[in-house]
C-alpha positions as CSV (number, residue, x, y, z in Angstrom):
1,M,140.5,-144.6,46.2
2,K,138.5,-144.2,43.0
3,K,135.6,-142.2,45.6
4,T,138.9,-140.2,46.8
5,R,139.9,-138.9,42.9
6,E,136.7,-138.5,41.9
7,K,136.1,-136.1,44.9
8,E,138.9,-134.2,44.4
9,N,138.2,-134.1,40.3
10,K,134.8,-132.5,41.9
11,N,136.3,-130.1,43.8
12,L,138.9,-128.9,41.4
13,N,135.8,-128.4,38.7
14,I,134.3,-126.2,41.4
15,M,137.0,-124.3,41.8
16,A,137.7,-123.5,38.2
17,A,134.4,-122.9,37.6
18,Q,134.1,-120.9,40.9
19,S,137.3,-118.7,39.5
20,L,136.0,-118.7,36.2
21,L,132.8,-116.7,37.8
22,E,135.0,-114.5,39.8
23,L,137.0,-113.6,36.9
24,L,133.8,-112.5,34.9
25,V,132.6,-110.5,37.7
26,A,135.8,-108.5,38.0
27,V,135.7,-108.1,33.9
28,A,131.6,-106.9,34.0
29,I,133.1,-104.5,37.4
30,G,136.3,-103.5,35.9
31,V,134.0,-102.5,31.9
32,I,131.6,-100.6,34.4
33,L,134.0,-98.6,35.8
34,I,136.2,-97.8,33.3
35,G,132.8,-97.3,31.4
36,G,131.3,-94.9,33.9
37,S,134.6,-93.1,34.4
38,V,135.2,-92.4,30.4
39,S,131.4,-91.1,30.3
40,L,132.3,-88.7,33.0
41,M,135.3,-87.4,31.2
42,E,133.5,-86.9,28.5
43,I,130.8,-84.5,30.1
44,S,133.8,-83.3,31.9
45,L,135.4,-82.2,28.8
46,K,132.3,-80.7,27.0
47,T,131.6,-78.7,29.6
48,Y,135.4,-77.9,30.1
49,N,135.0,-76.4,26.4
50,S,131.7,-74.7,26.5
51,T,133.2,-72.8,29.9
52,K,136.2,-72.1,27.7
53,R,134.4,-70.7,24.9
54,N,132.4,-68.5,27.2
55,L,134.9,-67.2,28.8
56,Q,136.6,-66.4,25.8
57,A,133.3,-63.9,24.7
58,N,133.5,-62.8,28.2
59,V,137.1,-61.4,27.4
60,L,135.7,-59.9,24.1
61,L,132.8,-58.1,25.7
62,R,135.1,-56.8,28.2
63,E,138.0,-55.6,25.7
64,A,135.3,-53.7,23.9
65,A,133.9,-52.2,26.9
66,Q,137.3,-50.7,27.7
67,V,138.1,-49.6,24.4
68,I,134.6,-47.9,24.2
69,H,135.5,-46.1,27.8
70,S,138.6,-45.3,26.8
71,S,138.1,-43.6,23.9
72,A,135.0,-41.8,25.6
73,V,137.2,-40.2,28.0
74,S,139.8,-39.3,25.4
75,D,137.2,-37.6,22.9
76,W,133.9,-37.8,23.9
77,H,132.8,-37.2,20.8
78,S,134.2,-40.2,19.1
79,I,131.3,-41.9,20.7
80,Y,128.4,-39.1,21.0
81,D,128.9,-38.3,17.5
82,L,128.6,-42.2,16.1
83,N,124.8,-42.8,14.5
84,K,122.4,-44.1,17.2
85,G,121.5,-47.7,16.7
86,A,124.1,-48.4,14.2
87,D,126.3,-51.6,14.2
88,Y,129.8,-50.0,14.8
89,K,133.1,-52.5,15.6
90,I,137.2,-51.5,17.1
91,S,139.8,-52.7,15.4
92,L,143.4,-52.9,16.2
93,S,145.5,-50.5,13.5
94,G,149.4,-50.4,14.9
95,A,149.0,-49.3,18.3
96,T,145.7,-47.3,18.1
97,W,142.4,-48.7,18.4
98,I,139.8,-47.1,15.5
99,I,135.8,-47.4,15.4
100,S,134.6,-48.1,12.1
101,A,130.9,-49.0,11.2
102,G,129.8,-52.7,10.4
103,Q,130.8,-55.7,12.8
104,E,133.9,-57.3,13.6
105,E,134.2,-60.8,12.4
106,G,137.3,-62.9,13.8
107,E,138.5,-66.1,15.1
108,I,140.1,-66.3,18.9
109,N,141.5,-69.8,19.7
110,G,139.7,-71.6,17.3
111,L,136.2,-70.0,18.3
112,P,134.4,-67.9,15.7
113,Y,133.1,-64.5,16.4
114,K,131.2,-61.8,15.2
115,R,131.8,-58.6,17.7
116,Y,129.6,-55.4,17.6
117,F,128.6,-52.7,19.4
118,R,125.5,-50.0,19.7
119,V,125.0,-46.7,21.5
120,A,121.7,-45.3,22.7
121,D,121.3,-41.7,23.7
122,V,120.0,-41.7,27.3
123,L,116.9,-40.1,28.7
124,R,116.5,-38.5,32.0
125,D,113.0,-37.9,33.9
126,G,112.3,-34.5,35.5
127,S,114.2,-35.6,38.5
128,G,117.2,-36.8,36.8
129,N,116.6,-40.4,36.7
130,I,117.6,-42.3,33.6
131,S,114.2,-43.3,32.5
132,E,112.0,-44.6,29.1
133,S,111.1,-40.7,28.4
134,G,112.1,-37.4,28.6
135,N,115.0,-35.4,28.0
136,S,118.4,-36.6,26.2
137,D,121.2,-36.3,28.6
138,P,123.9,-35.4,26.2
139,S,126.6,-36.1,28.7
140,T,125.4,-39.8,29.1
141,Q,125.4,-42.7,26.4
142,K,124.5,-45.8,26.9
143,I,126.5,-48.5,25.0
144,T,126.1,-52.4,24.6
145,V,128.2,-54.7,23.4
146,F,127.4,-58.1,21.2
147,V,129.3,-61.0,21.1
148,N,127.9,-63.9,18.7
149,Y,130.1,-66.8,18.7
150,E,130.9,-70.8,18.2
151,N,129.7,-72.3,14.6
152,N,127.3,-70.1,12.7
153,Y,127.0,-68.1,15.8
154,L,124.8,-70.1,17.7
155,K,125.4,-68.6,20.8
156,S,125.4,-64.8,22.3
157,A,126.4,-62.7,24.6
158,S,126.1,-59.2,25.4
159,V,126.7,-56.3,27.8
160,S,125.3,-53.0,28.1
161,F,126.9,-50.0,30.1
162,F,126.5,-46.4,30.7
163,I,129.3,-43.8,29.8
164,T,129.5,-40.3,30.6
165,R,131.9,-37.1,30.3
166,S,132.6,-35.9,33.9
167,S,135.6,-36.8,34.6
168,R,136.8,-34.4,32.0
169,N,133.6,-31.7,32.5
170,K,135.5,-28.7,32.9
171,V,134.8,-25.0,32.4
172,F,137.1,-22.4,31.9
173,Q,136.4,-19.0,33.3
174,Q,138.5,-16.3,32.7
175,T,137.4,-13.1,34.9
176,D,140.4,-10.6,34.6
177,W,141.4,-9.6,30.9
178,S,143.7,-6.9,32.2
179,G,146.8,-8.1,30.4
180,G,145.4,-7.7,27.0
181,E,146.2,-10.4,24.2
182,G,148.9,-12.2,23.4
183,V,148.3,-15.6,24.0
184,S,148.8,-18.6,21.6
185,G,147.5,-21.5,21.3
186,P,145.2,-23.4,24.1
187,V,145.7,-22.3,27.6
188,L,145.4,-25.0,30.3
189,N,145.9,-22.4,33.0
190,L,144.0,-19.5,34.0
191,S,146.0,-16.1,33.5
192,N,144.6,-12.1,32.8
193,Q,145.8,-12.6,29.2
194,Y,143.7,-13.0,26.6
């Protein structure tokens, strides 16, 4: 009976040791899985935040490009007459976008940014292709929009595009002057008066 009791105690000790070992292994695996999950979540959040900031910079670029294009369509000289190579900004005044000298500084969703654009003449070669040298094309301008963002403006993005005044490049020709004078104001339709 003594041997049986010793054997039972020994089996209980082995089972307790085995249970303790299983518990330690389970805790270790849990710590590894939780630690790995936390690391993946941290990387995922950093990537998400970086992507979010890049998308916000992209929105700023597109907004400026649309405003500049719209300004050129409604009044070509609002863009063409700007000093080439100088920094210009867009700003909203009421419901109207205004172009003025300088760089815009602001914040969008907690992201500090600096935005501006530059205008450059476009040169064309003898074949009419855009080139580094040649004759200036008064109907085409190159626009480059810049956005510097993040703290201390460590990141930057830019987009370049061309604008033309071809959509409103119309010529008014009057060949019949027989109706005489007497027309006032701008004339949108041809007639024989002047």
